[in-house]
C-alpha positions as CSV (number, residue, x, y, z in Angstrom):
1,M,-28.2,-8.1,-21.7
2,G,-28.0,-5.9,-18.8
3,T,-25.8,-2.9,-18.3
4,D,-23.3,-4.9,-16.2
5,T,-22.7,-7.5,-18.6
6,P,-19.0,-7.4,-19.6
7,K,-18.2,-5.7,-22.9
8,I,-15.6,-7.6,-25.0
9,L,-13.9,-5.9,-28.0
10,V,-13.0,-8.5,-30.8
11,V,-10.5,-7.6,-33.3
12,D,-10.0,-9.8,-36.2
13,D,-9.6,-8.9,-40.1
14,D,-11.3,-12.3,-41.0
15,A,-15.1,-11.6,-40.9
16,D,-15.9,-15.4,-40.4
17,I,-13.7,-15.7,-37.3
18,R,-15.1,-12.3,-36.0
19,R,-18.5,-13.7,-36.2
20,L,-17.6,-17.1,-34.7
21,L,-15.8,-15.4,-31.8
22,A,-18.8,-13.1,-31.2
23,L,-21.2,-16.0,-31.3
24,R,-19.4,-18.1,-28.7
25,L,-18.6,-15.1,-26.4
26,E,-22.2,-14.0,-26.5
27,S,-23.4,-17.5,-25.7
28,A,-21.2,-17.4,-22.8
29,G,-22.9,-14.4,-21.5
30,F,-20.7,-11.5,-22.9
31,M,-21.4,-8.5,-25.1
32,V,-19.2,-8.2,-28.1
33,H,-18.1,-5.4,-30.0
34,P,-16.4,-6.4,-33.2
35,A,-13.7,-4.5,-35.2
36,A,-12.0,-5.4,-38.4
37,D,-8.5,-3.8,-37.9
38,A,-6.4,-1.7,-35.3
39,A,-7.8,1.7,-36.5
40,A,-11.4,0.6,-36.1
41,A,-10.5,-0.9,-32.6
42,I,-8.9,2.3,-31.5
43,E,-12.0,4.5,-32.6
44,L,-14.4,2.2,-31.0
45,L,-12.4,2.4,-27.6
46,R,-12.6,6.1,-27.9
47,T,-16.4,5.9,-27.8
48,T,-17.4,2.7,-26.1
49,H,-16.4,1.3,-22.8
50,C,-15.0,-2.1,-23.1
51,D,-13.7,-4.3,-20.3
52,L,-11.5,-6.7,-22.2
53,V,-9.9,-7.0,-25.8
54,V,-9.6,-10.2,-27.8
55,C,-7.2,-9.4,-30.7
56,D,-5.6,-11.2,-33.6
57,V,-2.0,-10.7,-34.0
58,V,-1.6,-11.2,-37.7
59,M,-3.7,-8.4,-39.4
60,P,-3.0,-6.0,-42.5
61,G,-1.7,-2.6,-41.9
62,D,-1.1,-2.2,-38.1
63,D,-1.0,-5.7,-36.7
64,G,-2.0,-6.9,-33.3
65,F,1.1,-5.9,-31.7
66,E,0.9,-2.3,-32.8
67,L,-2.7,-2.1,-31.6
68,L,-1.5,-3.7,-28.2
69,R,1.2,-0.8,-28.0
70,Q,-1.5,1.8,-28.6
71,I,-3.7,0.3,-26.1
72,R,-1.1,0.2,-23.4
73,A,-0.2,3.8,-24.1
74,Q,-3.8,4.6,-22.7
75,Y,-4.8,1.8,-20.4
76,S,-3.0,-0.3,-17.8
77,L,-3.1,-4.1,-17.6
78,A,-5.5,-4.0,-14.9
79,T,-7.8,-1.4,-16.4
80,L,-8.1,-3.1,-19.9
81,P,-6.9,-6.7,-20.2
82,V,-5.8,-7.9,-23.7
83,I,-5.7,-11.5,-24.8
84,M,-3.8,-12.0,-28.0
85,L,-4.9,-14.7,-30.6
86,T,-2.1,-16.1,-32.7
87,V,-1.5,-18.8,-35.1
88,R,2.2,-18.3,-34.6
89,D,2.5,-20.1,-31.4
90,T,6.1,-19.5,-30.9
91,S,8.0,-18.4,-27.7
92,E,9.3,-15.3,-29.6
93,D,5.8,-14.1,-30.5
94,I,4.6,-15.0,-27.1
95,V,7.3,-13.1,-25.3
96,R,6.9,-10.1,-27.5
97,A,3.2,-9.9,-26.7
98,L,3.9,-10.1,-23.0
99,D,6.5,-7.6,-23.1
100,L,4.2,-5.2,-25.0
101,G,1.7,-5.5,-22.2
102,A,-0.7,-8.6,-23.1
103,N,-2.4,-10.2,-20.2
104,D,-2.6,-13.6,-22.0
105,Y,-2.7,-15.3,-25.4
106,V,-4.7,-18.2,-26.9
107,A,-3.4,-20.3,-30.0
108,K,-5.4,-20.6,-33.4
109,P,-7.5,-22.6,-34.0
110,V,-9.1,-21.2,-30.8
111,D,-10.1,-23.7,-28.2
112,F,-13.2,-21.8,-27.1
113,P,-13.7,-23.4,-23.6
114,V,-10.0,-22.3,-22.8
115,L,-10.6,-18.7,-24.3
116,I,-13.9,-18.2,-22.4
117,A,-12.1,-19.5,-19.1
118,R,-9.4,-17.0,-19.6
119,V,-11.7,-14.2,-20.4
120,R,-13.6,-14.9,-17.2
121,T,-10.3,-15.2,-15.2
122,H,-9.0,-11.8,-16.3
123,L,-12.3,-10.1,-15.9
124,G,-12.3,-11.6,-12.2
125,V,-8.8,-10.1,-11.7
126,Q,-10.1,-6.7,-13.1
127,R,-13.1,-6.7,-10.6
128,L,-10.6,-7.4,-7.7
129,V,-8.4,-4.5,-8.7
130,Q,-11.5,-2.4,-9.0
131,Q,-12.8,-3.5,-5.5
132,N,-9.2,-2.7,-4.0
133,E,-9.3,0.8,-5.7
134,E,-12.8,1.4,-4.2
135,L,-11.5,0.2,-0.7
136,M,-8.6,2.5,-0.8
137,E,-10.9,5.5,-1.8
138,M,-13.2,4.6,1.1
139,L,-10.3,4.4,3.6
140,S,-8.9,7.7,2.2
141,H,-12.0,9.8,2.1
142,D,-14.9,8.2,3.8
143,L,-13.1,6.9,6.8
144,R,-9.9,8.8,7.4
145,H,-11.3,12.4,7.4
146,P,-14.3,11.7,9.8
147,L,-11.7,9.7,12.0
148,A,-9.3,12.7,12.0
149,L,-12.1,15.0,13.2
150,A,-13.0,12.6,15.9
151,V,-9.3,12.5,17.2
152,D,-9.2,16.4,17.1
153,V,-12.6,16.7,19.1
154,T,-11.6,14.2,21.6
155,N,-8.2,15.8,22.2
156,V,-9.8,19.1,22.7
157,A,-12.5,17.8,25.0
158,R,-9.9,15.9,27.0
159,E,-7.8,19.0,27.5
160,Q,-10.7,21.1,28.6
161,L,-12.2,18.4,31.0
162,A,-8.7,18.0,32.5
163,H,-8.5,21.7,33.7
164,N,-11.9,21.2,35.3
165,P,-11.2,20.0,38.9
166,D,-14.9,18.8,39.0
167,T,-14.5,16.4,36.2
168,P,-14.9,12.6,37.4
169,S,-11.7,10.7,36.7
170,A,-13.8,8.2,34.9
171,I,-14.7,10.6,32.3
172,L,-11.1,11.7,31.7
173,D,-10.2,7.8,31.4
174,A,-13.0,7.4,28.9
175,C,-11.7,10.3,26.8
176,E,-8.3,9.0,26.9
177,L,-9.4,5.5,25.9
178,V,-11.5,7.0,22.9
179,G,-8.5,9.1,21.8
180,S,-6.0,6.1,22.0
181,A,-8.4,3.9,20.1
182,A,-8.9,6.5,17.3
183,N,-5.2,7.0,17.0
184,R,-4.7,3.3,16.5
185,M,-7.5,3.2,13.9
186,Q,-5.9,6.1,12.1
187,K,-2.5,4.2,12.1
188,L,-4.2,1.2,10.7
189,I,-5.7,3.3,7.9
190,H,-2.3,5.0,7.1
191,D,-0.6,1.7,6.9
192,F,-3.0,0.3,4.3
193,L,-2.8,3.5,2.2
194,D,0.9,3.8,2.4
195,A,1.3,0.1,1.3
196,Q,-0.9,1.0,-1.7
197,V,1.2,4.1,-2.5
198,V,4.5,2.0,-2.2
199,S,3.2,-0.7,-4.4
200,D,1.9,1.7,-7.1
201,G,5.5,3.5,-6.9
202,Q,3.7,6.9,-6.5
203,I,5.5,8.3,-3.5
204,N,6.7,11.9,-4.0
205,L,8.7,13.2,-1.0
206,L,8.1,16.8,-0.1
207,R,11.4,17.6,1.5
208,S,12.0,20.5,3.8
209,P,14.7,21.3,6.5
210,L,13.6,19.3,9.5
211,D,14.5,19.4,13.1
212,I,14.5,15.8,14.1
213,N,14.5,16.5,17.8
214,Q,11.3,18.5,17.6
215,V,9.5,15.9,15.3
216,T,10.6,13.0,17.6
217,S,9.4,15.0,20.7
218,D,6.1,15.5,19.0
219,A,5.8,11.8,18.3
220,V,6.7,10.4,21.8
221,H,4.3,13.0,23.2
222,Q,1.3,11.4,21.2
223,W,2.1,8.1,22.6
224,M,2.3,9.0,26.3
225,I,-1.3,8.3,27.2
226,Y,-1.1,4.9,25.6
227,A,2.2,4.1,27.5
228,Q,0.7,5.2,30.7
229,R,-2.3,2.9,30.2
230,K,0.1,0.1,29.7
231,A,2.3,1.0,32.6
232,I,5.4,1.5,30.4
233,D,7.8,4.3,31.2
234,L,8.3,6.2,27.9
235,S,10.9,8.7,27.7
236,F,12.8,10.9,25.2
237,Q,16.5,11.3,25.4
238,P,17.7,14.0,22.6
239,Q,21.1,14.9,21.7
240,A,21.4,18.7,21.9
241,E,22.1,20.7,18.8
242,L,21.2,18.2,16.4
243,P,21.9,19.0,12.9
244,M,19.1,19.6,10.5
245,V,18.1,17.0,7.7
246,S,16.2,17.5,4.4
247,A,13.1,15.1,4.7
248,D,9.4,14.9,4.4
249,R,8.1,15.4,7.7
250,T,4.9,13.4,7.1
251,R,6.8,10.2,6.1
252,I,9.4,10.6,9.0
253,E,6.5,11.0,11.5
254,Q,5.0,7.8,10.0
255,V,8.4,6.0,10.6
256,L,8.6,7.2,14.2
257,Q,4.8,6.3,14.9
258,N,5.4,2.8,13.6
259,L,8.6,2.2,15.7
260,I,7.2,3.6,19.0
261,D,3.8,2.0,18.6
262,N,5.7,-1.5,18.0
263,A,7.9,-0.8,21.2
264,L,4.9,-0.2,23.3
265,K,2.8,-2.9,21.7
266,F,5.3,-5.8,22.6
267,S,6.5,-4.6,25.9
268,P,5.2,-5.7,29.3
269,A,3.8,-3.6,32.0
270,N,6.4,-1.9,34.4
271,S,9.1,-1.8,31.5
272,T,10.9,1.2,29.9
273,T,10.9,2.4,26.4
274,E,13.5,5.1,25.5
275,V,13.5,7.1,22.2
276,A,16.9,8.8,21.5
277,T,18.6,10.9,18.8
278,H,22.4,11.2,18.1
279,T,24.8,11.8,15.3
280,D,27.0,9.2,13.5
281,N,29.2,9.6,10.6
282,G,27.2,12.4,8.8
283,S,23.9,11.2,9.6
284,V,21.2,11.8,12.2
285,V,20.2,8.4,13.9
286,I,16.9,8.0,15.8
287,S,16.5,4.9,18.0
288,V,13.7,3.2,20.0
289,S,14.8,0.8,22.8
290,D,12.3,-1.4,24.6
291,E,12.6,-4.0,27.3
292,G,10.3,-6.6,25.3
293,P,11.1,-10.1,24.2
294,G,13.7,-9.2,21.6
295,I,14.1,-10.3,18.2
296,S,14.7,-14.0,17.3
297,D,17.2,-15.0,14.3
298,Q,14.2,-16.4,12.5
299,D,12.1,-13.3,12.8
300,R,15.1,-11.1,12.0
301,Q,14.9,-12.3,8.4
302,N,11.3,-11.3,8.0
303,L,11.0,-8.2,10.0
304,F,10.9,-5.7,7.0
305,V,8.7,-8.1,5.0
306,R,5.1,-7.3,4.1
307,H,2.6,-9.4,6.1
308,A,5.4,-11.6,7.7
309,R,4.2,-13.9,10.5
310,L,6.5,-13.2,13.5
311,T,6.6,-15.2,16.8
312,N,6.3,-12.3,19.1
313,R,2.7,-11.3,20.1
314,P,1.3,-8.0,21.4
315,T,1.2,-8.0,25.1
316,S,-2.3,-6.6,25.3
317,G,-4.0,-8.1,22.3
318,E,-3.3,-5.2,20.1
319,S,-4.0,-5.6,16.3
320,S,-1.5,-5.5,13.6
321,T,-1.6,-5.1,9.8
322,G,2.1,-6.6,9.2
323,L,2.7,-3.7,7.2
324,G,4.4,-1.1,9.3
325,L,8.0,-2.1,9.3
326,A,8.0,-2.7,5.6
327,I,6.6,0.7,5.2
328,C,9.2,2.1,7.4
329,K,12.0,0.5,5.3
330,E,10.6,2.0,2.0
331,F,10.3,5.6,3.5
332,V,13.7,5.7,5.1
333,G,15.4,4.1,2.0
334,L,13.7,6.9,-0.2
335,H,15.6,9.5,2.0
336,G,18.8,7.8,1.5
337,G,18.9,6.4,4.9
338,E,19.1,2.9,6.6
339,I,17.1,1.1,9.1
340,G,17.8,-1.9,11.3
341,V,17.3,-3.6,14.6
342,Q,19.7,-5.1,17.4
343,N,19.0,-7.0,20.5
344,N,20.0,-5.3,23.8
345,Q,22.4,-7.0,26.3
346,R,19.9,-6.2,29.1
347,G,16.8,-7.7,27.1
348,G,14.5,-6.3,24.5
349,S,15.6,-4.7,21.2
350,T,16.5,-1.3,19.7
351,F,15.1,-0.4,16.3
352,W,17.0,2.6,14.6
353,F,17.0,4.5,11.4
354,S,19.4,7.1,10.0
355,L,19.0,10.1,7.8
356,P,21.7,12.1,6.0
357,V,22.6,15.4,7.6
358,R,21.4,18.3,5.3
359,H,24.1,20.3,3.7
């Protein structure tokens, strides 16, 4: 067998059953590591990589439930799937096994085609999880960092060329186009990475006193070129002397980027998009109003749901991950704020979110 052959740890105190399990699993193309009890299984996991565990429930000493508990203290369900074997095919034992972190169970006497099919299924899920982790790693390091460098270099080149009166307008337009495309690629990557972080429950807010007017002004400035290219009048109307909030600047910037991007993406040429700030009932409110198609009652129910299919389409064929608004809701909620949308009387819609004032 090759080095890529899946390795199965088989745990059963009955030597005959261990040999039979090993024989059938090996004939199906797996490599088997046998263990007679929980202690031997834990020791083997310390020294040998295994892709999946097939474990009997009833064993002397530490039973299969105790072994499962020890495995889950070190390995997640995706990292090391566990299939329990039990002669006590009762709902109580099945529920207990699943509650302790079993991925599946098979009743004894073992139906080997069923066992082998379930082993292959869980190994397939494990491979998908690994591929997803590799994709996130690639997005995070191999793509995000070089793209950020490209954005910075393009911005510097554009600013320097703009100060040279001899620079052809076509060169400036090309720089603006490259910079805008790179910014959109950055946003797509951030959406995928943020969605993964939200799913994993690994968000840690780095709060600090935040001037929302300054953060919002910076966000609006970043979208000016894109708005001009679509012939949209993008403006910022701040409330003077806005109170400070305690927030994670990076996460709030991402919320602003998503809302401004959506407003411009779905707005027609020669329309207006206005970003504004104000205070309301102990909170700072940031709103983004556009003159687009507005939000239908059907779409309103799915706006903040991942990958929701909405009826509105971008006016210039822009792409979308379907993740942005769902991520916004998560980030605003973590700050103790609220997010919502309303249709404007003159047409279009206004997305808004609130953040509690810092005391």
